[in-house]
All heavy atoms as an XYZ file, in Angstrom:
770
protein
N       6.310    -39.895     -8.054
C       6.349    -38.454     -8.548
C       7.593    -38.396     -9.616
O       8.696    -38.681     -9.262
C       6.661    -37.485     -7.441
C       6.180    -36.184     -7.692
S       5.883    -35.351     -6.112
C       6.987    -33.933     -6.390
N       7.261    -37.963    -10.793
C       8.282    -37.903    -11.760
C       8.817    -36.450    -11.950
O       8.328    -35.474    -11.260
C       7.720    -38.401    -13.094
C       6.629    -37.555    -13.704
O       6.468    -36.454    -13.449
N       5.782    -38.298    -14.436
N       9.806    -36.337    -12.837
C      10.479    -35.016    -12.948
C       9.504    -33.898    -13.505
O       9.849    -32.700    -13.299
C      11.765    -35.170    -13.776
N       8.596    -34.266    -14.218
C       7.749    -33.262    -14.746
C       6.587    -32.792    -13.894
O       5.817    -31.949    -14.185
C       7.090    -33.727    -16.226
O       6.298    -34.820    -15.790
C       8.232    -34.017    -17.105
N       6.461    -33.436    -12.763
C       5.298    -33.088    -11.882
C       5.786    -31.688    -11.134
O       6.762    -31.646    -10.722
C       5.021    -34.094    -10.824
O       4.759    -35.353    -11.594
C       3.945    -33.780     -9.972
N       4.715    -30.822    -11.134
C       5.044    -29.545    -10.398
C       4.194    -29.500     -9.103
O       3.074    -30.060     -9.105
C       4.684    -28.292    -11.345
O       3.386    -28.458    -11.674
C       5.628    -28.283    -12.486
N       4.795    -28.852     -8.168
C       4.094    -28.678     -6.857
C       3.259    -27.468     -6.798
O       3.848    -26.366     -7.202
C       5.029    -28.669     -5.780
C       4.510    -28.561     -4.348
C       5.466    -28.705     -3.273
N       4.931    -28.123     -2.143
C       5.405    -27.135     -1.422
N       6.580    -26.640     -1.829
N       4.793    -26.695     -0.433
N       2.063    -27.423     -6.588
C       1.219    -26.271     -6.552
C       1.365    -25.511     -5.278
O       1.399    -26.193     -4.211
C      -0.218    -26.647     -6.725
C      -0.599    -27.131     -8.169
C      -2.002    -27.454     -8.387
N      -2.896    -26.348     -8.034
C      -3.334    -25.400     -8.958
N      -2.954    -25.519    -10.195
N      -3.963    -24.377     -8.641
N       1.469    -24.272     -5.318
C       1.692    -23.461     -4.165
C       0.204    -22.867     -3.877
O      -0.464    -22.385     -4.739
C       2.613    -22.292     -4.351
C       2.704    -21.438     -3.196
C       3.926    -22.834     -4.757
N      -0.143    -22.888     -2.521
C      -1.463    -22.529     -2.272
C      -1.705    -20.957     -2.369
O      -0.648    -20.187     -2.343
C      -1.832    -22.844     -0.751
O      -1.128    -22.066      0.147
N      -2.897    -20.545     -2.601
C      -3.146    -19.136     -2.764
C      -2.795    -18.361     -1.424
O      -2.312    -17.265     -1.515
C      -4.598    -18.911     -3.095
O      -4.935    -19.617     -4.358
C      -5.001    -17.481     -3.362
N      -3.142    -19.017     -0.464
C      -2.826    -18.451      0.928
C      -1.337    -18.064      1.100
O      -0.959    -17.153      1.561
C      -3.345    -19.330      2.055
C      -3.112    -18.705      3.387
C      -3.768    -19.506      4.478
N      -5.170    -19.413      4.287
C      -6.091    -19.495      5.118
N      -5.704    -19.863      6.379
N      -7.443    -19.498      4.880
N      -0.603    -19.092      0.762
C       0.894    -18.974      0.693
C       1.396    -17.713     -0.116
O       2.184    -16.986      0.343
C       1.589    -20.254      0.346
O       1.207    -21.288      1.243
C       3.180    -20.046      0.496
N       0.840    -17.646     -1.282
C       1.255    -16.556     -2.172
C       0.760    -15.212     -1.599
O       1.628    -14.205     -1.550
C       0.644    -16.673     -3.591
C       0.828    -15.489     -4.448
C       1.306    -17.991     -4.185
N      -0.375    -15.108     -1.120
C      -0.857    -13.822     -0.451
C      -0.125    -13.464      0.730
O       0.299    -12.283      0.935
C      -2.316    -14.023     -0.114
C      -3.408    -14.117     -1.328
C      -4.745    -14.373     -0.789
C      -3.360    -12.842     -2.090
N       0.139    -14.371      1.636
C       0.969    -14.060      2.851
C       2.373    -13.618      2.419
O       2.934    -12.675      2.932
C       1.111    -15.328      3.763
C       2.072    -15.049      4.957
C      -0.335    -15.545      4.365
N       2.940    -14.372      1.480
C       4.313    -13.956      1.093
C       4.293    -12.539      0.375
O       5.120    -11.684      0.742
C       4.858    -14.978      0.084
N       3.269    -12.290     -0.334
C       3.073    -10.950     -0.937
C       2.887     -9.923      0.007
O       3.524     -8.764     -0.130
N       2.120    -10.036      1.123
C       1.906     -9.155      2.187
C       3.165     -8.912      2.886
O       3.535     -7.745      3.234
C       0.816     -9.638      3.047
C       0.557     -8.790      4.294
C       0.057     -7.346      3.823
C      -0.519     -9.328      5.295
N       3.965     -9.929      3.175
C       5.256     -9.740      3.887
C       6.181     -9.021      3.111
O       6.903     -7.951      3.599
C       5.827    -11.110      4.290
C       5.081    -11.912      5.427
C       5.727    -13.304      5.604
C       5.010    -11.131      6.693
N       6.314     -9.218      1.787
C       7.205     -8.392      0.991
C       6.741     -6.968      0.977
O       7.583     -6.026      1.087
C       7.208     -8.974     -0.501
C       7.927     -8.110     -1.439
C       7.950    -10.399     -0.480
N       5.523     -6.699      0.807
C       5.004     -5.283      0.719
C       5.287     -4.663      2.113
O       5.684     -3.506      2.156
C       3.459     -5.322      0.470
N       5.133     -5.331      3.160
C       5.322     -4.722      4.560
C       6.809     -4.404      4.730
O       7.265     -3.351      5.217
C       4.809     -5.573      5.594
C       3.284     -5.652      5.751
C       2.865     -6.739      6.779
C       2.609     -4.333      6.015
N       7.718     -5.304      4.337
C       9.163     -4.999      4.403
C       9.573     -3.949      3.513
O      10.232     -3.087      3.973
C       9.902     -6.431      4.133
C      11.411     -6.039      3.906
C       9.699     -7.388      5.138
N       9.084     -3.885      2.271
C       9.375     -2.829      1.418
C       8.899     -1.442      1.982
O       9.678     -0.534      2.025
C       8.858     -3.026     -0.004
C       9.485     -4.052     -0.773
C       8.662     -4.270     -2.014
C      10.869     -3.689     -1.041
N       7.616     -1.382      2.479
C       7.088     -0.168      3.023
C       7.740      0.239      4.303
O       8.063      1.410      4.610
C       5.574     -0.326      3.207
N       8.030     -0.758      5.242
C       8.474     -0.405      6.509
C      10.046     -0.322      6.608
O      10.532      0.418      7.432
N      10.752     -1.015      5.912
C      12.218     -1.075      6.087
C      12.961     -0.458      4.860
O      13.808      0.522      5.136
C      12.696     -2.534      6.422
C      14.224     -2.592      6.463
C      12.014     -3.177      7.574
N      12.616     -0.939      3.727
C      13.348     -0.462      2.521
C      13.008      1.084      2.275
O      13.909      1.835      1.809
C      12.972     -1.326      1.311
C      13.721     -0.722      0.058
C      13.444     -2.693      1.488
N      11.991      1.584      2.699
C      11.577      2.978      2.601
C      12.525      3.855      3.336
O      12.575      5.036      3.081
C      10.124      3.228      2.989
O       9.914      2.984      4.429
N      13.171      3.339      4.318
C      14.132      4.165      5.143
C      15.294      4.757      4.122
O      15.939      5.763      4.558
C      14.838      3.298      6.137
C      13.908      2.844      7.353
C      14.709      1.936      8.254
C      13.382      4.047      8.107
N      15.560      3.976      3.064
C      16.569      4.464      2.099
C      15.939      5.238      0.835
O      16.696      5.493      0.015
C      17.482      3.263      1.686
C      18.286      2.841      2.764
C      19.551      3.341      3.213
C      17.926      1.651      3.579
N      19.848      2.503      4.257
C      19.028      1.528      4.551
C      16.849      0.800      3.810
C      19.037      0.631      5.605
C      17.032     -0.243      4.747
C      17.999     -0.189      5.582
N      14.736      5.534      0.971
C      14.073      6.266     -0.120
C      14.714      7.668     -0.241
O      15.183      8.275      0.765
C      12.591      6.409      0.086
N      14.558      8.206     -1.457
C      15.122      9.628     -1.702
C      14.392     10.626     -1.054
O      13.133     10.517     -0.917
C      15.091      9.852     -3.259
O      15.475     11.118     -3.531
N      14.988     11.493     -0.483
C      14.388     12.744      0.121
C      13.995     13.776     -0.948
O      13.438     14.769     -0.553
C      15.256     13.309      1.288
N      14.395     13.543     -2.088
C      14.156     14.610     -3.137
C      12.676     14.655     -3.470
O      11.969     13.654     -3.149
C      14.802     14.068     -4.409
O      16.253     14.137     -4.309
N      12.090     15.686     -3.987
C      10.709     15.855     -4.189
C      10.258     14.734     -5.248
O      11.036     14.304     -6.048
C      10.561     17.204     -4.866
C      11.848     17.939     -4.515
C      12.868     16.839     -4.235
N       8.951     14.323     -5.114
C       8.438     13.367     -6.090
C       8.175     14.004     -7.434
O       8.439     15.174     -7.596
C       7.075     12.713     -5.503
C       6.104     13.694     -5.295
O       6.124     14.722     -5.921
O       5.034     13.309     -4.700
N       7.796     13.252     -8.366
C       7.723     13.660     -9.801
C       6.920     15.024    -10.036
O       7.321     15.871    -10.541
N       5.694     15.037     -9.317
C       4.780     16.262     -9.658
C       5.430     17.399     -9.008
O       5.476     18.440     -9.545
C       3.406     15.973     -9.024
C       2.456     17.085     -9.248
C       2.114     17.312    -10.728
C       1.110     16.655     -8.554
N       5.987     17.220     -7.821
C       6.716     18.460     -7.218
C       7.895     18.925     -7.921
O       8.012     20.165     -8.107
C       7.000     18.172     -5.713
C       5.881     18.002     -4.813
O       4.841     18.538     -4.988
N       6.051     17.291     -3.603
N       8.647     17.932     -8.547
C       9.792     18.372     -9.231
C       9.414     19.091    -10.521
O      10.040     20.033    -10.906
C      10.528     17.037     -9.519
C      11.684     17.255    -10.568
C      12.889     17.903     -9.859
N      13.902     18.344    -10.775
C      14.985     17.662    -10.955
N      15.258     16.567    -10.211
N      15.989     17.955    -11.758
N       8.322     18.564    -11.249
C       7.846     19.182    -12.460
C       7.373     20.552    -12.162
O       7.710     21.596    -12.824
C       6.895     18.347    -13.207
C       6.225     19.068    -14.353
C       7.521     17.002    -13.710
N       6.596     20.752    -11.022
C       6.083     22.051    -10.655
C       7.278     23.042    -10.520
O       7.166     24.242    -10.822
C       5.263     21.946     -9.552
N       8.281     22.518     -9.785
C       9.402     23.401     -9.531
C      10.180     23.760    -10.756
O      10.632     24.934    -10.933
N      10.466     22.725    -11.663
C      11.074     23.004    -12.854
C      10.345     24.068    -13.843
O      10.948     24.864    -14.485
C      11.295     21.749    -13.661
C      12.349     20.810    -12.961
O      12.989     21.341    -12.024
O      12.384     19.634    -13.331
N       9.075     23.924    -13.892
C       8.217     24.773    -14.657
C       7.739     26.080    -14.053
O       7.181     26.811    -14.746
C       7.061     24.082    -15.255
C       7.353     22.692    -16.079
C       6.030     22.090    -16.524
C       8.187     23.139    -17.337
N       8.123     26.302    -12.762
C       7.822     27.560    -12.115
C       6.484     27.709    -11.630
O       6.047     28.839    -11.356
N       5.678     26.628    -11.273
C       4.243     26.940    -10.912
C       4.146     26.372     -9.578
O       2.953     26.035     -9.062
C       3.221     26.479    -11.802
C       3.143     25.045    -12.164
C       2.498     24.133    -11.371
C       3.772     24.484    -13.251
C       2.442     22.770    -11.663
C       3.702     23.162    -13.649
C       3.066     22.370    -12.728
N       5.209     26.019     -8.922
C       5.091     25.374     -7.519
C       4.587     26.403     -6.385
O       3.916     25.963     -5.487
C       6.498     24.935     -7.077
O       7.395     26.016     -6.946
N       4.610     27.733     -6.825
C       3.970     28.690     -5.918
C       2.547     28.751     -5.970
O       1.726     29.274     -5.050
N       1.865     28.102     -6.927
C       0.467     27.969     -7.099
C      -0.257     26.930     -6.321
O      -1.398     26.783     -6.230
C      -0.063     27.737     -8.586
N       0.554     26.283     -5.459
C       0.150     25.023     -4.647
C      -0.894     25.694     -3.633
O      -0.620     26.682     -3.056
C       1.410     24.521     -4.043
C       1.197     23.496     -2.877
C       2.523     22.950     -2.433
O       3.649     23.569     -2.873
O       2.455     21.886     -1.723
N      -1.831     24.839     -3.257
C      -2.822     25.295     -2.287
C      -2.823     24.227     -1.164
O      -2.511     22.953     -1.433
C      -4.282     25.335     -2.916
C      -4.406     26.428     -3.954
C      -5.734     26.489     -4.541
O      -6.664     25.659     -4.148
N      -5.975     27.413     -5.407
N      -3.193     24.548      0.029
C      -3.261     23.666      1.179
C      -4.308     22.553      0.919
O      -5.434     22.880      0.336
C      -3.526     24.539      2.468
N      -4.063     21.412      1.330
C      -4.904     20.222      1.276
C      -5.812     20.179      2.572
O      -5.326     20.560      3.573
C      -4.098     19.075      1.144
O      -4.923     17.892      1.281
N      -6.934     19.692      2.355
C      -7.762     19.442      3.612
C      -7.300     18.368      4.372
O      -7.725     18.236      5.667
N      -6.388     17.571      3.889
C      -5.772     16.415      4.674
C      -4.357     16.742      5.150
O      -3.709     15.897      5.767
C      -5.801     15.175      3.867
N      -3.908     17.945      5.106
C      -2.654     18.385      5.479
C      -2.313     18.122      7.009
O      -1.251     18.034      7.401
C      -2.282     19.768      5.093
C      -2.909     20.728      5.921
C      -2.632     22.250      5.456
O      -2.126     22.413      4.393
N      -3.045     23.288      6.219
N      -3.287     18.117      7.843
C      -3.208     17.920      9.310
C      -3.554     16.471      9.617
O      -3.735     16.134     10.807
C      -3.956     18.942     10.033
C      -3.555     20.341      9.838
O      -2.340     20.529      9.703
O      -4.292     21.268      9.801
N      -3.700     15.730      8.673
C      -4.127     14.250      8.982
C      -3.056     13.456      9.596
O      -1.834     13.878      9.615
N      -3.310     12.325     10.113
C      -2.458     11.464     10.853
C      -1.300     10.941      9.935
O      -0.149     10.574     10.333
C      -3.217     10.310     11.363
C      -4.401     10.240     10.429
C      -4.640     11.576     10.050
N      -1.455     10.748      8.612
C      -0.384     10.425      7.801
C       0.109     11.400      6.742
O       0.503     10.992      5.630
C      -0.881      9.098      6.993
C      -1.193      7.946      7.990
C      -1.699      6.592      7.032
C       0.024      7.468      8.707
N      -0.129     12.626      7.090
C       0.175     13.725      6.104
C       1.745     13.655      5.879
O       2.518     13.607      6.748
C      -0.165     15.051      6.681
N       2.041     13.928      4.597
C       3.434     14.049      4.211
C       4.175     12.699      4.371
O       5.406     12.735      4.420
N       3.416     11.567      4.177
C       4.002     10.241      4.216
C       4.734      9.996      5.505
O       5.718      9.231      5.604
C       4.920      9.976      3.058
C       4.357     10.257      1.676
C       4.711     11.336      0.861
C       3.421      9.329      1.177
C       4.048     11.450     -0.310
C       2.838      9.596     -0.082
C       3.140     10.670     -0.795
O       2.586     10.885     -2.026
N       4.273     10.578      6.597
C       4.837     10.394      7.947
C       3.690     10.242      9.017
O       2.561     10.672      8.700
C       5.791     11.563      8.303
C       6.933     11.746      7.384
C       7.808     12.850      7.783
O       7.400     13.767      8.679
O       9.011     12.856      7.456
N       4.071      9.637     10.065
C       3.087      9.495     11.139
C       3.440     10.542     12.247
O       4.585     10.680     12.648
C       3.170      8.113     11.795
C       2.229      8.012     13.011
C       2.848      6.952     10.786
N       2.490     11.416     12.614
C       2.768     12.465     13.493
C       3.054     11.882     14.879
O       2.493     10.880     15.245
C       1.371     13.299     13.604
N       4.031     12.468     15.396
C       4.451     12.098     16.843
C       5.384     10.883     16.899
O       5.806     10.555     17.918
N       5.912     10.443     15.745
C       6.873      9.354     15.689
C       8.254      9.820     15.235
O       8.271     10.628     14.257
C       6.381      8.243     14.773
C       7.418      7.103     14.530
C       5.021      7.664     15.244
N       9.233      9.376     15.666
C      10.704      9.721     15.402
C      10.807      9.796     13.863
O      10.287      8.798     13.171
C      11.634      8.753     15.844
C      13.028      9.003     15.532
O      13.434     10.159     15.311
O      13.793      8.030     15.398
N      11.306     10.731     13.319
C      11.365     10.926     11.734
C      12.046      9.825     11.072
O      11.588      9.564     10.003
C      12.086     12.255     11.458
O      13.419     12.235     11.926
N      12.906      9.132     11.658
C      13.654      7.979     11.007
C      12.647      6.840     10.660
O      12.718      6.238      9.580
C      14.805      7.469     11.817
C      15.451      6.259     11.249
C      16.811      6.083     11.806
N      17.288      4.689     11.536
C      17.929      4.391     10.250
N      17.971      5.333      9.357
N      18.325      3.288     10.097
N      11.713      6.574     11.629
C      10.804      5.399     11.399
C       9.390      5.949     10.942
O       8.628      5.056     10.647
C      10.708      4.659     12.687
C      11.966      3.921     13.038
C      12.931      4.390     13.911
C      12.482      2.748     12.359
N      13.947      3.458     13.921
C      13.753      2.489     13.063
C      12.017      1.959     11.427
C      14.457      1.417     12.593
C      12.733      0.804     10.914
C      13.959      0.551     11.590
N       9.118      7.191     10.960
C       7.856      7.719     10.687
C       7.309      7.284      9.269
O       6.207      6.945      9.125
C       7.869      9.138     10.894
O       6.552      9.651     10.587
N       8.139      7.495      8.307
C       7.772      7.162      6.836
C       7.541      5.790      6.765
O       6.619      5.240      5.990
N       8.444      4.780      7.295
C       8.127      3.380      7.248
C       6.873      2.905      7.880
O       6.172      2.083      7.340
N       6.706      3.471      9.079
C       5.328      3.223      9.698
C       4.117      3.593      8.912
O       3.176      2.922      8.801
C       5.412      3.872     11.087
C       4.166      3.520     11.987
C       3.955      2.126     12.251
C       4.212      4.305     13.255
N       4.266      4.796      8.258
C       3.111      5.317      7.387
C       2.948      4.318      6.305
O       1.836      3.994      5.880
C       3.361      6.649      6.867
N       4.031      3.825      5.634
C       3.997      2.788      4.623
C       3.275      1.535      5.028
O       2.509      0.922      4.346
N       3.701      1.002      6.187
C       3.048     -0.260      6.844
C       1.537     -0.004      7.014
O       0.671     -0.864      6.665
C       3.821     -0.622      8.022
C       2.993     -1.694      8.815
C       5.196     -1.151      7.726
N       1.172      1.108      7.602
C      -0.207      1.528      7.882
C      -0.959      1.506      6.558
O      -2.007      1.032      6.416
C      -0.357      2.869      8.742
C       0.109      2.647     10.029
C      -1.785      3.321      8.706
C       0.338      3.969     10.858
N      -0.385      2.194      5.568
C      -0.985      2.279      4.309
C      -1.237      0.937      3.581
O      -2.323      0.599      3.074
N      -0.205      0.031      3.657
C      -0.441     -1.408      3.249
C      -1.533     -2.110      3.946
O      -2.379     -2.773      3.330
C       0.841     -2.150      3.342
S       2.155     -1.851      2.321
N      -1.654     -1.935      5.242
C      -2.745     -2.584      5.892
C      -4.076     -2.047      5.636
O      -5.092     -2.717      5.603
C      -2.332     -2.589      7.513
C      -1.151     -3.289      7.879
C      -0.839     -3.126      9.403
C      -1.201     -4.805      7.541
N      -4.188     -0.725      5.473
C      -5.406     -0.147      5.029
C      -5.885     -0.606      3.733
O      -7.052     -0.952      3.522
C      -5.354      1.353      5.120
C      -6.616      2.079      4.394
C      -5.257      1.968      6.501
N      -4.912     -0.690      2.776
C      -5.226     -1.187      1.411
C      -5.715     -2.589      1.563
O      -6.718     -3.015      1.028
C      -4.163     -1.003      0.462
C      -4.375     -1.768     -0.751
C      -3.878      0.492      0.074
N      -5.084     -3.454      2.399
C      -5.465     -4.959      2.515
C      -6.736     -4.972      3.201
O      -7.674     -5.696      2.684
C      -4.498     -5.572      3.451
C      -4.787     -7.032      3.821
C      -4.735     -7.884      2.632
C      -3.819     -7.498      4.978
N      -7.101     -4.090      4.200
C      -8.501     -4.207      4.715
C      -9.588     -3.705      3.792
O     -10.636     -4.410      3.691
C      -8.446     -3.298      6.022
N      -9.236     -2.700      3.081
C     -10.297     -2.373      2.041
C     -10.651     -3.247      1.011
O     -11.719     -3.552      0.555
C      -9.937     -1.026      1.426
S      -9.949      0.461      2.613
N      -9.476     -3.894      0.403
C      -9.681     -4.849     -0.683
C     -10.364     -6.083     -0.121
O     -11.160     -6.752     -0.790
C      -8.394     -5.219     -1.392
O      -7.437     -5.535     -0.415
C      -7.797     -4.053     -2.154
N      -9.970     -6.469      1.065
C     -10.571     -7.711      1.734
C     -12.051     -7.485      1.974
O     -12.927     -8.406      1.635
C     -10.008     -8.034      3.072
O      -8.591     -8.385      2.834
N     -12.456     -6.283      2.366
C     -13.887     -5.958      2.562
C     -14.585     -5.925      1.283
O     -15.697     -6.578      1.122
C     -13.960     -4.549      3.194
N     -14.030     -5.305      0.141
C     -14.563     -5.349     -1.122
C     -14.700     -6.927     -1.701
O     -15.748     -7.147     -2.251
C     -13.856     -4.521     -2.068
C     -13.931     -2.976     -1.869
C     -12.945     -2.311     -2.770
C     -15.344     -2.562     -2.107
N     -13.792     -7.673     -1.495
C     -13.898     -9.033     -1.976
C     -14.908     -9.794     -1.281
O     -15.776    -10.567     -1.773
C     -12.559     -9.723     -1.704
C     -11.503     -9.412     -2.694
S      -9.865    -10.195     -2.592
C      -9.962    -11.259     -1.454
N     -15.082     -9.614      0.164
C     -16.208    -10.256      0.876
C     -17.659     -9.773      0.383
O     -18.439    -10.520      0.157
C     -15.994    -10.025      2.321
C     -14.884    -10.773      3.031
C     -14.694    -10.316      4.437
C     -15.169    -12.280      2.886
N     -17.670     -8.428      0.145
C     -18.938     -7.900     -0.376
C     -19.332     -8.552     -1.714
O     -20.498     -8.832     -1.962
C     -18.960     -6.339     -0.435
C     -19.028     -5.754      0.956
C     -18.656     -4.189      0.691
C     -20.269     -5.870      1.557
N     -18.327     -8.552     -2.483
C     -18.549     -9.105     -3.830
C     -18.918    -10.594     -3.855
O     -19.828    -11.113     -4.585
C     -17.394     -9.007     -4.751
C     -17.523     -9.439     -6.198
C     -16.452     -8.900     -7.098
N     -16.783     -9.257     -8.451
C     -16.189    -10.145     -9.246
N     -15.185    -10.672     -8.796
N     -16.578    -10.322    -10.478
N     -18.206    -11.378     -2.905
C     -18.522    -12.856     -2.813
C     -19.951    -12.957     -2.310
O     -20.675    -13.813     -2.810
C     -17.556    -13.386     -1.850
C     -17.679    -14.858     -1.699
C     -16.561    -15.370     -0.764
C     -16.686    -16.869     -0.645
N     -15.712    -17.464      0.260
N     -20.424    -12.151     -1.416
C     -21.707    -12.284     -0.797
C     -22.842    -11.892     -1.863
O     -23.953    -12.541     -1.832
C     -21.950    -11.448      0.363
C     -21.100    -11.967      1.590
C     -21.484    -11.094      2.793
N     -20.701    -11.674      4.007
C     -20.661    -11.020      5.146
N     -21.333     -9.979      5.263
N     -19.976    -11.566      6.029
N     -22.497    -11.021     -2.691
C     -23.533    -10.574     -3.631
C     -23.519    -11.334     -5.006
O     -24.453    -11.207     -5.898
C     -23.261     -9.044     -3.965
O     -22.150     -8.906     -4.764
N     -22.495    -12.213     -5.170
C     -22.389    -13.069     -6.433
C     -23.457    -14.115     -6.347
O     -23.811    -14.644     -5.309
C     -21.053    -13.646     -6.513
N     -24.213    -14.262     -7.485
C     -25.158    -15.359     -7.594
C     -24.595    -16.662     -7.431
O     -23.399    -16.938     -7.795
C     -25.869    -15.132     -9.033
C     -24.797    -14.423     -9.724
C     -24.004    -13.624     -8.895
N     -25.311    -17.577     -6.723
C     -24.787    -18.907     -6.628
C     -24.840    -19.748     -7.902
O     -25.774    -19.690     -8.632
C     -25.760    -19.664     -5.534
C     -25.587    -19.053     -4.177
C     -26.353    -19.751     -3.197
N     -25.909    -21.087     -3.068
C     -26.332    -22.003     -2.187
N     -27.228    -21.725     -1.433
N     -25.861    -23.152     -2.256
N     -23.831    -20.469     -8.238
C     -23.744    -21.267     -9.395
C     -23.691    -22.746     -9.117
O     -23.372    -23.490    -10.006
C     -22.545    -20.907    -10.190
O     -21.312    -21.080     -9.466
C     -22.560    -19.351    -10.685
N     -23.948    -23.210     -7.940
C     -23.955    -24.596     -7.607
C     -25.189    -25.367     -7.943
O     -25.170    -26.580     -7.649
C     -23.563    -24.784     -6.105
C     -24.631    -24.175     -5.176
O     -25.573    -23.725     -5.646
O     -24.423    -24.276     -3.923
N     -26.053    -24.789     -8.405
C     -27.348    -25.423     -8.854
C     -28.303    -25.586     -7.836
O     -29.436    -26.013     -7.955
N     -27.894    -25.224     -6.554
C     -28.843    -25.316     -5.376
C     -29.842    -24.202     -5.346
O     -29.653    -23.124     -5.934
N     -30.822    -24.295     -4.604
C     -31.804    -23.244     -4.358
C     -32.032    -22.904     -2.956
O     -31.768    -23.566     -2.005
C     -33.247    -23.761     -4.888
C     -33.191    -23.774     -6.326
C     -34.672    -23.990     -6.891
O     -35.577    -23.427     -6.370
O     -34.740    -24.890     -7.755
């Protein structure tokens, strides 16, 4: 092996590392996230139309307000982030499997 040879990293390794980083960011680093309103809420307050806000149909949902109902408030936001990451992973995995199954075969076989 010479100095110009590069080692290929498997796709699985990259995916697992990416998932772990996302879960750590969502579950742990989010503990230090700002408690200030997000951009849309801030602009609504600055421009004076925050009173026009209407209740959402999902306001009583299990992850409403970026928190998990019934969990200590310190960890609630992080747990909601981890659940969100896992839901996105499950949905994208399902879509990839559906797409793979519906793709035409290109191996020349019948």
